[in-house]
C-alpha positions as CSV (number, residue, x, y, z in Angstrom):
1,X,0.1,0.1,0.0
2,X,2.5,2.7,0.7
3,X,4.3,1.8,-2.7
4,X,0.8,2.3,-4.0
5,X,0.5,5.4,-2.1
6,X,4.1,6.9,-3.1
7,X,3.4,6.7,-6.8
8,X,-0.6,8.0,-6.8
9,X,0.7,10.4,-4.8
10,X,0.3,14.4,-6.7
11,X,-1.5,13.1,-9.5
12,X,-5.1,13.3,-7.8
13,X,-6.5,13.5,-4.8
14,X,-6.6,9.9,-4.4
15,X,-6.5,7.1,-7.1
16,X,-8.5,4.3,-8.0
17,X,-7.0,0.7,-7.3
18,X,-8.3,-3.1,-6.9
19,X,-8.8,-5.4,-3.8
20,X,-8.6,-8.6,-6.3
21,X,-12.2,-7.9,-8.0
22,X,-13.1,-4.5,-6.1
23,X,-12.6,-1.0,-7.2
24,X,-11.0,1.0,-4.7
25,X,-10.4,5.1,-4.5
26,X,-7.0,5.0,-2.8
27,X,-6.5,8.5,-0.8
28,X,-3.3,11.1,-1.2
29,X,-3.9,14.0,0.0
30,X,-4.7,15.4,3.9
31,X,-7.8,17.4,1.7
32,X,-9.4,14.8,0.7
33,X,-8.5,12.8,4.1
34,X,-10.3,15.7,5.7
35,X,-13.6,16.1,3.7
36,X,-13.9,12.1,3.8
37,X,-13.7,11.5,7.9
38,X,-14.8,15.4,8.9
39,X,-16.0,17.8,6.3
40,X,-18.8,15.3,4.4
41,X,-18.4,12.4,7.0
42,X,-22.1,11.9,6.0
43,X,-20.9,10.6,3.0
44,X,-18.8,8.3,4.1
45,X,-21.0,6.7,6.7
46,X,-19.6,3.0,7.5
47,X,-16.2,1.3,8.1
48,X,-17.5,-1.6,5.3
49,X,-15.9,-4.6,7.6
50,X,-16.5,-8.2,6.7
51,X,-19.4,-9.2,9.3
52,X,-20.8,-12.8,9.7
53,X,-22.3,-13.1,13.1
54,X,-24.0,-16.3,12.2
55,X,-20.7,-18.2,12.0
56,X,-18.1,-15.4,14.1
57,X,-21.1,-13.3,16.9
58,X,-17.1,-11.4,18.0
59,X,-17.2,-9.4,14.2
60,X,-20.8,-7.9,14.9
61,X,-19.6,-5.3,17.2
62,X,-19.1,-1.1,17.2
63,X,-16.3,-1.4,14.9
64,X,-18.2,-3.2,12.3
65,X,-21.5,-1.1,13.0
66,X,-23.6,0.8,10.0
67,X,-25.8,3.3,10.6
68,X,-28.7,3.5,12.9
69,X,-26.7,0.3,14.9
70,X,-23.3,2.2,15.1
71,X,-25.0,5.5,16.7
72,X,-26.9,3.8,19.1
73,X,-24.0,1.5,20.0
74,X,-21.5,4.6,20.4
75,X,-24.1,7.0,22.0
76,X,-24.9,4.4,24.9
77,X,-21.3,3.6,25.8
78,X,-19.7,7.9,25.1
79,X,-20.3,8.1,28.6
80,X,-17.4,4.9,29.4
81,X,-14.9,7.5,28.4
82,X,-16.5,11.0,29.6
83,X,-14.0,12.9,31.8
84,X,-15.6,12.6,34.5
85,X,-15.7,8.5,34.8
86,X,-11.7,9.3,33.4
87,X,-10.8,10.1,36.8
88,X,-12.8,8.6,38.7
89,X,-10.5,5.2,37.4
90,X,-7.6,6.5,37.4
91,X,-6.6,5.4,41.1
92,X,-7.8,1.8,40.2
93,X,-4.9,2.3,36.7
94,X,-2.3,3.9,39.5
95,X,-3.3,0.8,41.6
96,X,-2.9,-1.7,39.2
97,X,0.9,-0.2,37.4
98,X,1.8,-0.1,41.5
99,X,1.4,-4.1,41.6
100,X,2.6,-4.5,38.0
101,X,6.0,-3.2,39.9
102,X,6.0,-5.2,42.9
103,X,5.8,-8.5,39.9
104,X,8.0,-7.0,38.0
105,X,10.4,-6.8,41.0
106,X,10.4,-10.0,42.1
107,X,10.9,-11.2,38.2
108,X,14.0,-8.9,38.5
109,X,15.3,-10.4,41.7
110,X,14.1,-13.8,41.5
111,X,13.2,-14.8,38.0
112,X,15.9,-14.7,36.2
113,X,17.9,-11.3,36.6
114,X,17.9,-8.1,34.6
115,X,16.8,-9.5,31.0
116,X,12.6,-9.4,30.7
117,X,10.2,-10.7,28.0
118,X,8.4,-6.8,28.2
119,X,5.4,-7.6,25.8
120,X,4.1,-10.2,27.7
121,X,5.0,-8.1,31.2
122,X,2.8,-5.3,29.4
123,X,0.3,-7.2,28.2
124,X,-0.4,-7.9,31.9
125,X,-0.6,-5.2,32.8
126,X,-3.1,-3.6,30.0
127,X,-5.6,-6.6,30.1
128,X,-5.6,-6.3,33.5
129,X,-6.8,-2.5,33.2
130,X,-9.2,-3.5,30.4
131,X,-10.1,-5.4,32.2
132,X,-11.2,-3.6,35.7
133,X,-11.6,-0.3,34.7
134,X,-13.8,-1.4,31.3
135,X,-15.6,-4.4,32.9
136,X,-15.0,-4.7,36.9
137,X,-13.7,-8.2,37.3
138,X,-9.4,-8.9,38.1
139,X,-8.2,-11.4,35.5
140,X,-5.1,-12.3,38.0
141,X,-3.0,-11.4,35.0
142,X,-0.2,-9.6,37.5
143,X,0.1,-12.9,39.5
144,X,-0.8,-15.7,36.9
145,X,2.8,-17.0,36.5
146,X,1.8,-20.3,35.5
147,X,-0.7,-18.9,32.9
148,X,-3.7,-20.2,33.9
149,X,-6.0,-16.9,34.5
150,X,-7.4,-14.6,31.4
151,X,-3.9,-13.7,29.6
152,X,-3.2,-17.3,29.7
153,X,-6.6,-18.0,28.0
154,X,-6.4,-15.4,25.9
155,X,-3.0,-16.6,24.3
156,X,-4.0,-20.3,23.7
157,X,-7.1,-19.0,21.8
158,X,-6.3,-18.0,17.6
159,X,-6.7,-14.9,15.9
160,X,-7.2,-15.9,12.4
161,X,-5.2,-14.7,9.6
162,X,-7.6,-15.4,6.4
163,X,-6.1,-17.2,3.3
164,X,-5.7,-15.5,0.4
165,X,-8.9,-17.5,-1.2
166,X,-10.7,-16.2,1.9
167,X,-9.8,-12.1,1.5
168,X,-11.3,-12.6,-2.5
169,X,-14.5,-14.4,-1.2
170,X,-14.4,-11.7,2.0
171,X,-13.9,-8.5,-0.4
172,X,-15.3,-9.7,-3.7
173,X,-17.8,-11.9,-3.1
174,X,-19.5,-11.7,0.5
175,X,-22.4,-13.5,0.1
176,X,-20.9,-16.6,-1.1
177,X,-18.1,-16.1,2.3
178,X,-20.8,-15.6,4.5
179,X,-22.8,-18.6,2.9
180,X,-19.9,-21.3,3.6
181,X,-18.8,-19.3,7.1
182,X,-16.0,-18.0,6.9
183,X,-14.6,-15.9,9.9
184,X,-12.2,-14.1,11.6
185,X,-11.8,-15.1,14.6
186,X,-11.8,-18.9,16.2
187,X,-15.3,-21.0,17.7
188,X,-12.8,-21.2,20.9
189,X,-12.1,-16.9,21.2
190,X,-16.0,-16.9,20.4
191,X,-16.4,-19.3,23.2
192,X,-14.2,-17.3,25.1
193,X,-15.7,-14.2,26.0
194,X,-19.6,-15.5,25.3
195,X,-18.6,-17.8,28.8
196,X,-16.8,-14.4,30.8
197,X,-19.8,-11.7,28.6
198,X,-22.2,-14.0,30.5
199,X,-20.8,-14.8,33.0
200,X,-20.3,-11.1,34.4
201,X,-23.8,-10.4,33.0
202,X,-24.9,-12.8,35.3
203,X,-23.7,-11.7,38.0
204,X,-24.3,-8.0,37.6
205,X,-28.8,-8.8,37.3
206,X,-28.1,-11.7,40.2
207,X,-26.4,-8.0,42.4
208,X,-27.8,-4.8,41.0
209,X,-26.4,-3.3,43.7
210,X,-23.0,-3.7,42.7
211,X,-23.8,-1.7,39.3
212,X,-20.4,0.1,38.0
213,X,-22.3,2.1,35.0
214,X,-19.3,0.8,32.8
215,X,-18.6,-0.6,29.6
216,X,-21.4,-3.7,30.3
217,X,-24.0,-1.6,31.9
218,X,-24.1,0.3,29.5
219,X,-24.5,-2.1,27.0
220,X,-27.0,-4.1,29.4
221,X,-29.2,-1.0,29.2
222,X,-29.8,-1.6,25.4
223,X,-30.8,-5.0,26.3
224,X,-34.0,-3.6,27.7
225,X,-35.2,-1.8,24.6
226,X,-37.4,-3.6,22.6
227,X,-37.1,-1.8,19.4
228,X,-34.9,-3.5,16.8
229,X,-32.8,-0.6,16.3
230,X,-31.7,0.4,19.5
231,X,-31.7,-2.9,20.8
232,X,-29.1,-5.3,21.2
233,X,-29.1,-8.8,22.0
234,X,-26.6,-10.7,24.3
235,X,-25.0,-11.9,21.3
236,X,-23.9,-8.2,20.0
237,X,-23.1,-7.8,23.4
238,X,-20.5,-10.3,23.6
239,X,-19.1,-8.5,20.8
240,X,-19.1,-5.4,21.9
241,X,-17.2,-6.4,24.8
242,X,-14.7,-8.4,22.9
243,X,-13.5,-5.0,20.8
244,X,-13.2,-2.6,23.9
245,X,-11.1,-5.1,25.7
246,X,-8.9,-6.6,22.9
247,X,-8.5,-3.1,21.4
248,X,-7.7,-1.7,24.9
249,X,-5.2,-4.1,26.3
250,X,-3.3,-5.4,22.7
251,X,-3.1,-1.4,21.0
252,X,-2.0,-0.2,24.4
253,X,0.7,-2.8,25.3
254,X,1.8,-2.7,22.0
255,X,2.6,1.0,21.5
256,X,4.1,0.7,25.6
257,X,6.7,-1.9,24.0
258,X,7.8,-0.4,20.6
259,X,7.5,3.2,22.7
260,X,10.0,1.6,25.3
261,X,11.5,0.1,22.1
262,X,12.7,3.2,20.9
263,X,13.9,4.9,24.2
264,X,16.5,1.8,24.8
265,X,17.9,2.7,21.9
266,X,18.2,6.0,22.4
267,X,19.4,6.6,26.0
268,X,19.8,10.4,26.1
269,X,15.8,10.7,24.6
270,X,15.1,7.9,27.3
271,X,16.7,10.0,30.2
272,X,14.9,13.1,28.6
273,X,11.7,11.8,28.8
274,X,12.1,10.2,32.2
275,X,13.4,13.8,33.8
276,X,9.9,14.6,32.5
277,X,8.0,12.0,34.1
278,X,9.7,12.5,37.5
279,X,9.8,16.5,37.2
280,X,5.9,16.3,37.0
281,X,5.4,14.0,39.6
282,X,7.5,16.2,42.2
283,X,5.3,19.1,41.1
284,X,2.6,17.0,41.5
285,X,3.3,14.8,44.4
286,X,2.8,11.6,42.2
287,X,1.4,10.8,38.7
288,X,-1.8,12.4,39.5
289,X,-4.9,12.4,36.4
290,X,-4.4,15.8,36.2
291,X,-0.3,15.7,36.1
292,X,-1.0,13.5,33.2
293,X,-1.7,16.1,31.1
294,X,1.9,18.5,31.7
295,X,4.1,15.9,30.3
296,X,5.1,17.5,26.9
297,X,8.0,15.4,26.3
298,X,6.1,12.1,27.2
299,X,3.4,13.3,25.0
300,X,5.8,13.5,21.9
301,X,7.6,10.3,22.4
302,X,4.0,8.6,22.6
303,X,2.8,10.4,18.8
304,X,5.9,9.6,17.4
305,X,5.2,6.0,18.4
306,X,1.7,6.5,17.4
307,X,3.9,7.8,14.0
308,X,6.1,5.2,13.4
309,X,3.7,2.7,14.4
310,X,0.5,3.1,14.6
311,X,-2.3,1.1,15.4
312,X,-4.6,0.8,12.5
313,X,-2.7,0.7,8.5
314,X,-5.6,1.8,6.7
315,X,-9.0,3.0,7.6
316,X,-11.7,2.4,5.2
317,X,-14.6,4.0,4.5
318,X,-17.7,3.3,2.7
319,X,-19.3,5.8,0.1
320,X,-22.9,6.1,1.6
321,X,-23.9,8.2,-0.6
322,X,-22.9,9.9,-4.2
323,X,-20.3,11.6,-4.0
324,X,-19.0,14.4,-6.6
325,X,-15.9,15.1,-5.2
326,X,-14.2,19.3,-4.6
327,X,-12.9,20.9,-7.3
328,X,-13.2,18.4,-9.4
329,X,-15.7,16.4,-12.3
330,X,-15.7,13.3,-10.3
331,X,-18.2,11.1,-8.9
332,X,-17.8,8.7,-5.7
333,X,-20.3,6.3,-6.5
334,X,-22.8,4.6,-3.5
335,X,-21.4,1.6,-2.3
336,X,-17.6,2.1,-3.5
337,X,-15.0,1.7,-0.7
338,X,-12.3,5.0,0.3
339,X,-8.7,3.6,1.7
340,X,-7.0,6.1,3.9
341,X,-3.6,5.0,4.3
342,X,-2.7,5.8,7.5
343,X,0.9,3.7,7.5
344,X,1.6,5.4,4.1
345,X,0.2,8.7,4.9
346,X,2.8,8.7,8.7
347,X,5.8,7.4,6.7
348,X,5.2,10.4,4.1
349,X,9.2,11.8,4.3
350,X,6.8,15.9,3.0
351,X,5.7,15.4,5.9
352,X,8.0,13.6,8.2
353,X,11.4,13.9,6.6
354,X,13.5,10.1,7.5
355,X,10.4,8.8,8.2
356,X,12.2,5.8,9.8
357,X,13.7,7.4,11.9
358,X,12.4,7.7,16.2
359,X,12.2,11.9,16.5
360,X,10.2,13.2,18.8
361,X,10.8,16.5,18.2
362,X,8.8,16.0,15.4
363,X,5.7,16.8,17.8
364,X,7.1,19.4,19.5
365,X,4.3,22.6,19.0
366,X,6.5,24.3,16.5
367,X,6.5,21.4,14.2
368,X,3.1,20.5,15.0
369,X,2.2,24.0,13.9
370,X,3.7,24.0,10.8
371,X,2.4,20.4,9.5
372,X,0.0,19.8,7.6
373,X,-3.3,19.1,8.9
374,X,-4.8,15.4,8.9
375,X,-1.5,14.2,8.3
376,X,-1.2,11.9,12.1
377,X,-3.9,9.9,12.0
378,X,-2.8,7.4,15.4
379,X,-7.0,7.8,16.0
380,X,-8.6,8.3,13.1
381,X,-10.7,11.9,12.7
382,X,-14.0,13.1,12.6
383,X,-17.2,11.6,14.0
384,X,-15.7,8.3,13.9
385,X,-12.8,9.1,16.1
386,X,-11.9,6.0,18.2
387,X,-14.2,6.1,20.5
388,X,-12.1,5.2,23.9
389,X,-8.8,7.4,22.6
390,X,-9.1,9.6,25.8
391,X,-9.0,6.3,27.8
392,X,-5.9,5.4,25.4
393,X,-3.7,8.4,25.6
394,X,-4.5,8.3,29.6
395,X,-3.3,4.2,30.0
396,X,-0.4,5.5,27.5
397,X,1.0,8.4,29.3
398,X,0.4,6.7,32.9
399,X,2.5,3.5,32.5
400,X,5.0,4.8,30.2
401,X,5.7,8.3,32.8
402,X,5.5,5.4,35.9
403,X,7.0,3.1,34.0
404,X,10.7,5.4,33.6
405,X,10.8,6.7,37.1
406,X,11.5,3.6,38.3
407,X,13.4,1.8,35.8
408,X,16.2,2.2,33.5
409,X,15.7,0.0,29.7
410,X,18.9,-1.2,27.4
411,X,19.1,-3.2,24.3
412,X,20.6,-6.4,24.5
413,X,21.9,-8.9,21.4
414,X,18.0,-10.6,21.5
415,X,16.6,-7.0,21.7
416,X,15.6,-7.1,17.6
417,X,12.1,-6.3,17.1
418,X,9.8,-8.0,14.8
419,X,6.9,-6.8,13.3
420,X,3.9,-8.4,11.7
421,X,1.1,-7.0,9.5
422,X,-0.6,-10.4,8.2
423,X,-4.1,-7.9,10.3
424,X,-5.1,-4.9,9.9
425,X,-2.8,-3.6,13.3
426,X,0.3,-3.5,13.3
427,X,1.5,-6.2,15.9
428,X,4.6,-7.4,17.5
429,X,5.8,-11.0,16.3
430,X,8.4,-12.6,18.4
431,X,7.8,-10.9,22.0
432,X,10.5,-8.1,23.2
433,X,14.1,-9.1,24.9
434,X,15.5,-6.1,26.9
435,X,17.2,-5.2,30.1
436,X,15.6,-3.8,32.8
437,X,17.2,-2.1,35.6
438,X,15.6,-0.6,38.4
439,X,16.7,2.6,39.4
440,X,14.0,3.3,42.8
């Protein structure tokens, strides 16, 4: 996709390509990105993801919701991520970070010295946070060394990577793909989340005094609505619990790991980020909710990580009404898929010179002001911006700042990092072995 973007850029705000037999418009201009995501959003309302609820119930989530269904679920879940709610859950997150440090310190002292498989440890932490703040559960992720709890169960389930012929059918012949039962999630994974969600729902219904007004409670309220456009089935609740939970823990752990990987390679940048965190902690007494918005260099490091390793490689939209492209005679017909190549834009040397170099100065106030808008798309843009982006930023700031205050990260011969784009997101292939030195 990067090569196609570079070939087409400058010739037109978008270029026509084919995905198998399906014509697609590939956006190459930031102004067109703005039009699709914000200004003319009503023409690009849906995401066009493959769903097959009959055989793959986890596919029927907010991520793939369309029209009224998307609006209903989003409006119901927005309060979960309001400022008041984030302030309320910050102490829970901070407590889990403290528990993480205790477990990691024990690892450093008794289980193998300084070399730590950081991706797995950070994933345990972010899974604990996702379970605690979104679902109200303790998945026993931090102390479960034998991997018998939720972390181990998730690791043993399979996230399916479609074969080429399956992608062909999912893209060009969706009715056939649905009829023959193609799916993106394994039956084991579907069953794990069905059972976990039903257990949570059953407990909430049996103990109404324990309602938390969290994600599960907000979704449960939709099951009480009889309107078919607004009510949710329990299988749809399962799908949305899955997407919120996995997006929260997997995306956050991957970004934290990439950030620490880059900081381990540049000790001077790491030291500057650490000093920023330590100064902020000293100013506020601890890493409070308000303090997390007062760490500019930590934010620069995180933004540069999100630029270089965006969670989503592409954003896909579907033309929902015929769209006349401004300042041209071209009309994009209803039903056409549109791709915004996030990874390619983030690695465009016009906007980010020497794009493979990790440089937090790209996100200084002066650099951001000088750069074209709509060229940083880490969380999306417009009405379909990631609903949990504020929660995501809060987690990233708290985890990275806390770890830098307590540890120094260094590369070792086993550190080289592999990344996979087999999914629609960037993932870490083979873990991340790093030296971790305790400094307090």
